[in-house]
Biopython code that builds the backbone (N, CA, C, O; Angstrom):
import numpy as np
from Bio.PDB.StructureBuilder import StructureBuilder

atoms = [
    (1, "MET", "N", (0.823, -1.197, 0.000)),
    (1, "MET", "CA", (0.000, 0.000, 0.000)),
    (1, "MET", "C", (0.860, 1.251, 0.000)),
    (1, "MET", "O", (0.518, 2.234, -0.656)),
    (2, "SER", "N", (1.978, 1.230, 0.730)),
    (2, "SER", "CA", (2.818, 2.428, 0.783)),
    (2, "SER", "C", (3.465, 2.687, -0.582)),
    (2, "SER", "O", (3.723, 3.841, -0.926)),
    (3, "GLY", "N", (3.733, 1.632, -1.368)),
    (3, "GLY", "CA", (4.276, 1.814, -2.707)),
    (3, "GLY", "C", (3.293, 2.557, -3.604)),
    (3, "GLY", "O", (3.692, 3.392, -4.415)),
    (4, "LEU", "N", (2.009, 2.250, -3.457)),
    (4, "LEU", "CA", (0.977, 2.941, -4.229)),
    (4, "LEU", "C", (0.920, 4.413, -3.833)),
    (4, "LEU", "O", (0.821, 5.286, -4.696)),
    (5, "LEU", "N", (0.982, 4.686, -2.552)),
    (5, "LEU", "CA", (0.960, 6.069, -2.085)),
    (5, "LEU", "C", (2.185, 6.843, -2.569)),
    (5, "LEU", "O", (2.081, 8.025, -2.896)),
    (6, "GLN", "N", (3.347, 6.182, -2.617)),
    (6, "GLN", "CA", (4.554, 6.851, -3.098)),
    (6, "GLN", "C", (4.425, 7.193, -4.579)),
    (6, "GLN", "O", (4.843, 8.271, -5.002)),
    (7, "ARG", "N", (3.849, 6.286, -5.375)),
    (7, "ARG", "CA", (3.669, 6.559, -6.793)),
    (7, "ARG", "C", (2.681, 7.714, -7.018)),
    (7, "ARG", "O", (2.886, 8.562, -7.885)),
    (8, "ILE", "N", (1.616, 7.726, -6.225)),
    (8, "ILE", "CA", (0.639, 8.821, -6.337)),
    (8, "ILE", "C", (1.294, 10.151, -5.978)),
    (8, "ILE", "O", (1.084, 11.155, -6.658)),
    (9, "ALA", "N", (2.078, 10.154, -4.924)),
    (9, "ALA", "CA", (2.755, 11.383, -4.507)),
    (9, "ALA", "C", (3.763, 11.819, -5.560)),
    (9, "ALA", "O", (3.878, 13.014, -5.833)),
    (10, "ARG", "N", (4.487, 10.895, -6.152)),
    (10, "ARG", "CA", (5.470, 11.219, -7.178)),
    (10, "ARG", "C", (4.762, 11.768, -8.425)),
    (10, "ARG", "O", (5.246, 12.712, -9.049)),
    (11, "PHE", "N", (3.631, 11.184, -8.778)),
    (11, "PHE", "CA", (2.877, 11.640, -9.943)),
    (11, "PHE", "C", (2.329, 13.051, -9.733)),
    (11, "PHE", "O", (2.354, 13.875, -10.647)),
    (12, "ARG", "N", (1.841, 13.319, -8.538)),
    (12, "ARG", "CA", (1.258, 14.634, -8.255)),
    (12, "ARG", "C", (2.317, 15.718, -8.158)),
    (12, "ARG", "O", (2.038, 16.870, -8.492)),
    (13, "ASN", "N", (3.515, 15.391, -7.715)),
    (13, "ASN", "CA", (4.580, 16.378, -7.563)),
    (13, "ASN", "C", (5.403, 16.547, -8.829)),
    (13, "ASN", "O", (6.238, 17.449, -8.891)),
    (14, "ALA", "N", (5.198, 15.718, -9.834)),
    (14, "ALA", "CA", (6.014, 15.769, -11.042)),
    (14, "ALA", "C", (5.962, 17.128, -11.742)),
    (14, "ALA", "O", (7.022, 17.631, -12.116)),
    (15, "PRO", "N", (4.785, 17.760, -11.946)),
    (15, "PRO", "CA", (4.793, 19.071, -12.605)),
    (15, "PRO", "C", (5.571, 20.125, -11.813)),
    (15, "PRO", "O", (6.183, 21.015, -12.403)),
    (16, "VAL", "N", (5.551, 20.029, -10.508)),
    (16, "VAL", "CA", (6.274, 20.987, -9.675)),
    (16, "VAL", "C", (7.778, 20.781, -9.835)),
    (16, "VAL", "O", (8.538, 21.748, -9.885)),
    (17, "LEU", "N", (8.199, 19.536, -9.915)),
    (17, "LEU", "CA", (9.621, 19.249, -10.037)),
    (17, "LEU", "C", (10.163, 19.621, -11.411)),
    (17, "LEU", "O", (11.316, 20.033, -11.533)),
    (18, "ARG", "N", (9.325, 19.477, -12.461)),
    (18, "ARG", "CA", (9.779, 19.803, -13.813)),
    (18, "ARG", "C", (9.832, 21.297, -14.058)),
    (18, "ARG", "O", (10.575, 21.745, -14.931)),
    (19, "GLY", "N", (9.092, 22.055, -13.340)),
    (19, "GLY", "CA", (9.027, 23.493, -13.570)),
    (19, "GLY", "C", (7.843, 23.817, -14.457)),
    (19, "GLY", "O", (7.371, 22.972, -15.217)),
    (20, "SER", "N", (7.382, 25.011, -14.355)),
    (20, "SER", "CA", (6.209, 25.414, -15.109)),
    (20, "SER", "C", (6.630, 26.023, -16.432)),
    (20, "SER", "O", (7.563, 26.825, -16.484)),
    (21, "THR", "N", (5.942, 25.643, -17.505)),
    (21, "THR", "CA", (6.222, 26.221, -18.804)),
    (21, "THR", "C", (5.325, 27.417, -19.084)),
    (21, "THR", "O", (5.580, 28.179, -20.017)),
    (22, "ILE", "N", (4.275, 27.589, -18.283)),
    (22, "ILE", "CA", (3.353, 28.708, -18.448)),
    (22, "ILE", "C", (3.695, 29.763, -17.413)),
    (22, "ILE", "O", (3.718, 29.487, -16.214)),
    (23, "THR", "N", (3.956, 30.957, -17.877)),
    (23, "THR", "CA", (4.259, 32.057, -16.975)),
    (23, "THR", "C", (3.025, 32.933, -16.857)),
    (23, "THR", "O", (2.531, 33.461, -17.853)),
    (24, "GLN", "N", (2.534, 33.083, -15.653)),
    (24, "GLN", "CA", (1.365, 33.917, -15.429)),
    (24, "GLN", "C", (1.829, 35.317, -15.056)),
    (24, "GLN", "O", (2.722, 35.496, -14.228)),
    (25, "ARG", "N", (1.202, 36.305, -15.685)),
    (25, "ARG", "CA", (1.541, 37.687, -15.396)),
    (25, "ARG", "C", (0.273, 38.433, -15.043)),
    (25, "ARG", "O", (-0.777, 38.211, -15.647)),
    (26, "ALA", "N", (0.368, 39.307, -14.078)),
    (26, "ALA", "CA", (-0.779, 40.130, -13.706)),
    (26, "ALA", "C", (-0.920, 41.277, -14.694)),
    (26, "ALA", "O", (0.075, 41.795, -15.199)),
    (27, "ASN", "N", (-2.149, 41.668, -14.966)),
    (27, "ASN", "CA", (-2.402, 42.788, -15.866)),
    (27, "ASN", "C", (-2.427, 44.080, -15.052)),
    (27, "ASN", "O", (-3.490, 44.536, -14.630)),
    (28, "ILE", "N", (-1.284, 44.647, -14.840)),
    (28, "ILE", "CA", (-1.159, 45.870, -14.061)),
    (28, "ILE", "C", (-0.720, 46.983, -15.003)),
    (28, "ILE", "O", (0.254, 46.839, -15.742)),
    (29, "ALA", "N", (-1.443, 48.084, -14.970)),
    (29, "ALA", "CA", (-1.079, 49.214, -15.820)),
    (29, "ALA", "C", (0.063, 49.970, -15.154)),
    (29, "ALA", "O", (-0.001, 50.294, -13.968)),
    (30, "SER", "N", (1.095, 50.245, -15.919)),
    (30, "SER", "CA", (2.250, 50.942, -15.370)),
    (30, "SER", "C", (2.266, 52.411, -15.779)),
    (30, "SER", "O", (3.189, 53.146, -15.429)),
    (31, "ARG", "N", (1.246, 52.838, -16.519)),
    (31, "ARG", "CA", (1.167, 54.218, -16.978)),
    (31, "ARG", "C", (-0.151, 54.826, -16.530)),
    (31, "ARG", "O", (-1.094, 54.100, -16.214)),
    (32, "PRO", "N", (-0.224, 56.131, -16.500)),
    (32, "PRO", "CA", (-1.521, 56.772, -16.217)),
    (32, "PRO", "C", (-2.512, 56.508, -17.350)),
    (32, "PRO", "O", (-2.129, 56.049, -18.426)),
    (33, "ALA", "N", (-3.756, 56.795, -17.106)),
    (33, "ALA", "CA", (-4.789, 56.586, -18.116)),
    (33, "ALA", "C", (-4.531, 57.462, -19.341)),
    (33, "ALA", "O", (-3.931, 58.532, -19.243)),
    (34, "LYS", "N", (-4.990, 56.990, -20.481)),
    (34, "LYS", "CA", (-4.793, 57.765, -21.717)),
    (34, "LYS", "C", (-5.547, 59.079, -21.665)),
    (34, "LYS", "O", (-4.996, 60.124, -22.013)),
    (35, "ASP", "N", (-6.799, 59.043, -21.237)),
    (35, "ASP", "CA", (-7.628, 60.250, -21.134)),
    (35, "ASP", "C", (-8.019, 60.446, -19.680)),
    (35, "ASP", "O", (-8.551, 59.542, -19.036)),
    (36, "ALA", "N", (-7.748, 61.634, -19.177)),
    (36, "ALA", "CA", (-8.115, 61.936, -17.787)),
    (36, "ALA", "C", (-9.624, 62.121, -17.684)),
    (36, "ALA", "O", (-10.257, 62.616, -18.617)),
    (37, "LEU", "N", (-10.198, 61.726, -16.557)),
    (37, "LEU", "CA", (-11.624, 61.912, -16.326)),
    (37, "LEU", "C", (-11.865, 63.346, -15.882)),
    (37, "LEU", "O", (-11.128, 63.900, -15.065)),
    (38, "GLY", "N", (-12.901, 63.921, -16.435)),
    (38, "GLY", "CA", (-13.254, 65.288, -16.067)),
    (38, "GLY", "C", (-14.115, 65.314, -14.817)),
    (38, "GLY", "O", (-14.556, 64.269, -14.338)),
    (39, "PRO", "N", (-14.355, 66.509, -14.287)),
    (39, "PRO", "CA", (-15.187, 66.612, -13.076)),
    (39, "PRO", "C", (-16.621, 66.154, -13.300)),
    (39, "PRO", "O", (-17.241, 65.612, -12.385)),
    (40, "ALA", "N", (-17.164, 66.361, -14.504)),
    (40, "ALA", "CA", (-18.547, 65.931, -14.773)),
    (40, "ALA", "C", (-18.650, 64.408, -14.769)),
    (40, "ALA", "O", (-19.606, 63.854, -14.226)),
    (41, "GLU", "N", (-17.674, 63.730, -15.370)),
    (41, "GLU", "CA", (-17.695, 62.263, -15.382)),
    (41, "GLU", "C", (-17.506, 61.698, -13.988)),
    (41, "GLU", "O", (-18.146, 60.714, -13.618)),
    (42, "THR", "N", (-16.629, 62.321, -13.216)),
    (42, "THR", "CA", (-16.396, 61.876, -11.843)),
    (42, "THR", "C", (-17.656, 62.047, -11.001)),
    (42, "THR", "O", (-18.031, 61.153, -10.242)),
    (43, "THR", "N", (-18.310, 63.208, -11.140)),
    (43, "THR", "CA", (-19.530, 63.466, -10.377)),
    (43, "THR", "C", (-20.637, 62.498, -10.766)),
    (43, "THR", "O", (-21.342, 61.979, -9.900)),
    (44, "ALA", "N", (-20.793, 62.254, -12.055)),
    (44, "ALA", "CA", (-21.825, 61.320, -12.508)),
    (44, "ALA", "C", (-21.556, 59.911, -11.991)),
    (44, "ALA", "O", (-22.479, 59.223, -11.557)),
    (45, "GLY", "N", (-20.311, 59.483, -12.035)),
    (45, "GLY", "CA", (-19.970, 58.150, -11.538)),
    (45, "GLY", "C", (-20.243, 58.005, -10.052)),
    (45, "GLY", "O", (-20.823, 57.008, -9.622)),
    (46, "LEU", "N", (-19.834, 58.982, -9.269)),
    (46, "LEU", "CA", (-20.077, 58.932, -7.822)),
    (46, "LEU", "C", (-21.563, 58.973, -7.511)),
    (46, "LEU", "O", (-22.024, 58.283, -6.601)),
    (47, "ALA", "N", (-22.319, 59.774, -8.253)),
    (47, "ALA", "CA", (-23.763, 59.864, -8.025)),
    (47, "ALA", "C", (-24.440, 58.530, -8.324)),
    (47, "ALA", "O", (-25.299, 58.090, -7.560)),
    (48, "LEU", "N", (-24.068, 57.885, -9.420)),
    (48, "LEU", "CA", (-24.691, 56.605, -9.768)),
    (48, "LEU", "C", (-24.336, 55.504, -8.769)),
    (48, "LEU", "O", (-25.191, 54.694, -8.409)),
    (49, "PHE", "N", (-23.085, 55.472, -8.323)),
    (49, "PHE", "CA", (-22.708, 54.488, -7.306)),
    (49, "PHE", "C", (-23.460, 54.732, -6.005)),
    (49, "PHE", "O", (-23.932, 53.787, -5.373)),
    (50, "SER", "N", (-23.574, 55.993, -5.602)),
    (50, "SER", "CA", (-24.303, 56.318, -4.372)),
    (50, "SER", "C", (-25.765, 55.905, -4.480)),
    (50, "SER", "O", (-26.336, 55.344, -3.545)),
    (51, "LEU", "N", (-26.362, 56.192, -5.636)),
    (51, "LEU", "CA", (-27.761, 55.825, -5.840)),
    (51, "LEU", "C", (-27.946, 54.313, -5.811)),
    (51, "LEU", "O", (-28.920, 53.815, -5.246)),
    (52, "ALA", "N", (-27.019, 53.585, -6.416)),
    (52, "ALA", "CA", (-27.128, 52.126, -6.461)),
    (52, "ALA", "C", (-26.979, 51.507, -5.075)),
    (52, "ALA", "O", (-27.593, 50.482, -4.778)),
    (53, "ILE", "N", (-26.170, 52.128, -4.233)),
    (53, "ILE", "CA", (-25.938, 51.569, -2.901)),
    (53, "ILE", "C", (-26.984, 52.062, -1.904)),
    (53, "ILE", "O", (-27.523, 51.271, -1.130)),
    (54, "LEU", "N", (-27.274, 53.359, -1.920)),
    (54, "LEU", "CA", (-28.167, 53.931, -0.920)),
    (54, "LEU", "C", (-29.634, 53.919, -1.335)),
    (54, "LEU", "O", (-30.510, 54.056, -0.482)),
    (55, "GLY", "N", (-29.919, 53.760, -2.619)),
    (55, "GLY", "CA", (-31.299, 53.784, -3.099)),
    (55, "GLY", "C", (-32.193, 52.721, -2.470)),
    (55, "GLY", "O", (-33.254, 53.059, -1.945)),
    (56, "PRO", "N", (-31.803, 51.445, -2.503)),
    (56, "PRO", "CA", (-32.660, 50.415, -1.894)),
    (56, "PRO", "C", (-32.860, 50.615, -0.389)),
    (56, "PRO", "O", (-33.951, 50.373, 0.128)),
    (57, "ALA", "N", (-31.821, 51.051, 0.310)),
    (57, "ALA", "CA", (-31.961, 51.292, 1.750)),
    (57, "ALA", "C", (-32.928, 52.445, 2.004)),
    (57, "ALA", "O", (-33.741, 52.381, 2.927)),
    (58, "GLY", "N", (-32.846, 53.488, 1.198)),
    (58, "GLY", "CA", (-33.769, 54.621, 1.337)),
    (58, "GLY", "C", (-35.197, 54.215, 1.050)),
    (58, "GLY", "O", (-36.123, 54.680, 1.714)),
    (59, "TRP", "N", (-35.388, 53.339, 0.052)),
    (59, "TRP", "CA", (-36.732, 52.866, -0.275)),
    (59, "TRP", "C", (-37.340, 52.105, 0.905)),
    (59, "TRP", "O", (-38.505, 52.307, 1.246)),
    (60, "VAL", "N", (-36.560, 51.246, 1.514)),
    (60, "VAL", "CA", (-37.063, 50.473, 2.651)),
    (60, "VAL", "C", (-37.397, 51.401, 3.810)),
    (60, "VAL", "O", (-38.441, 51.251, 4.444)),
    (61, "LEU", "N", (-36.524, 52.352, 4.088)),
    (61, "LEU", "CA", (-36.788, 53.272, 5.197)),
    (61, "LEU", "C", (-38.000, 54.157, 4.914)),
    (61, "LEU", "O", (-38.754, 54.470, 5.835)),
    (62, "ALA", "N", (-38.202, 54.563, 3.671)),
    (62, "ALA", "CA", (-39.348, 55.393, 3.330)),
    (62, "ALA", "C", (-40.658, 54.618, 3.441)),
    (62, "ALA", "O", (-41.698, 55.215, 3.719)),
    (63, "ASN", "N", (-40.632, 53.323, 3.232)),
    (63, "ASN", "CA", (-41.842, 52.494, 3.273)),
    (63, "ASN", "C", (-41.886, 51.592, 4.503)),
    (63, "ASN", "O", (-42.562, 50.563, 4.492)),
    (64, "LEU", "N", (-41.186, 51.962, 5.541)),
    (64, "LEU", "CA", (-41.089, 51.117, 6.735)),
    (64, "LEU", "C", (-42.447, 50.889, 7.392)),
    (64, "LEU", "O", (-42.726, 49.787, 7.864)),
    (65, "GLU", "N", (-43.283, 51.906, 7.427)),
    (65, "GLU", "CA", (-44.605, 51.752, 8.053)),
    (65, "GLU", "C", (-45.465, 50.751, 7.290)),
    (65, "GLU", "O", (-46.206, 49.973, 7.890)),
    (66, "ASN", "N", (-45.360, 50.778, 5.962)),
    (66, "ASN", "CA", (-46.124, 49.806, 5.161)),
    (66, "ASN", "C", (-45.658, 48.386, 5.452)),
    (66, "ASN", "O", (-46.468, 47.464, 5.545)),
    (67, "TYR", "N", (-44.341, 48.216, 5.597)),
    (67, "TYR", "CA", (-43.803, 46.882, 5.885)),
    (67, "TYR", "C", (-44.223, 46.413, 7.275)),
    (67, "TYR", "O", (-44.474, 45.226, 7.486)),
    (68, "LYS", "N", (-44.299, 47.354, 8.228)),
    (68, "LYS", "CA", (-44.740, 46.985, 9.586)),
    (68, "LYS", "C", (-46.194, 46.520, 9.568)),
    (68, "LYS", "O", (-46.540, 45.521, 10.199)),
    (69, "LYS", "N", (-47.051, 47.254, 8.836)),
    (69, "LYS", "CA", (-48.465, 46.882, 8.754)),
    (69, "LYS", "C", (-48.639, 45.530, 8.073)),
    (69, "LYS", "O", (-49.439, 44.705, 8.514)),
    (70, "ARG", "N", (-47.900, 45.307, 7.014)),
    (70, "ARG", "CA", (-47.995, 44.053, 6.271)),
    (70, "ARG", "C", (-47.531, 42.885, 7.135)),
    (70, "ARG", "O", (-48.109, 41.801, 7.064)),
    (71, "GLY", "N", (-46.508, 43.086, 7.942)),
    (71, "GLY", "CA", (-45.983, 42.034, 8.801)),
    (71, "GLY", "C", (-46.921, 41.678, 9.936)),
    (71, "GLY", "O", (-47.042, 40.508, 10.299)),
    (72, "SER", "N", (-47.597, 42.691, 10.508)),
    (72, "SER", "CA", (-48.514, 42.404, 11.616)),
    (72, "SER", "C", (-49.786, 41.750, 11.107)),
    (72, "SER", "O", (-50.385, 40.956, 11.832)),
    (73, "ALA", "N", (-50.220, 42.045, 9.899)),
    (73, "ALA", "CA", (-51.435, 41.417, 9.340)),
    (73, "ALA", "C", (-51.154, 39.947, 9.023)),
    (73, "ALA", "O", (-52.045, 39.108, 9.150)),
    (74, "ALA", "N", (-49.950, 39.637, 8.621)),
    (74, "ALA", "CA", (-49.621, 38.256, 8.285)),
    (74, "ALA", "C", (-49.509, 37.383, 9.525)),
    (74, "ALA", "O", (-49.753, 36.178, 9.463)),
    (75, "SER", "N", (-49.139, 37.985, 10.654)),
    (75, "SER", "CA", (-48.957, 37.181, 11.870)),
    (75, "SER", "C", (-50.272, 36.938, 12.599)),
    (75, "SER", "O", (-50.330, 36.085, 13.485)),
    (76, "GLU", "N", (-51.340, 37.675, 12.244)),
    (76, "GLU", "CA", (-52.627, 37.492, 12.941)),
    (76, "GLU", "C", (-53.411, 36.340, 12.449)),
    (76, "GLU", "O", (-54.505, 36.080, 12.949)),
]
sb = StructureBuilder()
sb.init_structure("model")
sb.init_model(0)
sb.init_chain("A")
sb.init_seg("    ")
for serial, (resi, resn, name, xyz) in enumerate(atoms, 1):
    if name == "N":
        sb.init_residue(resn, " ", resi, " ")
    sb.init_atom(name, np.array(xyz, "f"), 0.0, 1.0, " ", f" {name:<3s}", serial, name[0])
structure = sb.get_structure()
């Protein structure tokens, strides 16, 4: 049984011992962006992200009384 385990271990470690032929590289930009973002684009982007994150929470808080009424009617 130990001979079988040794062969399995040798087979699994073989690619590591031979070395890798595929070199993985991260896609990291080493230069600044080609076109700078203007203040209007920055403002629009921040506004849309804020709306996407805070919008659903605001909706729930604005309709909290309706949710309370619906929850108490279901429990009766």
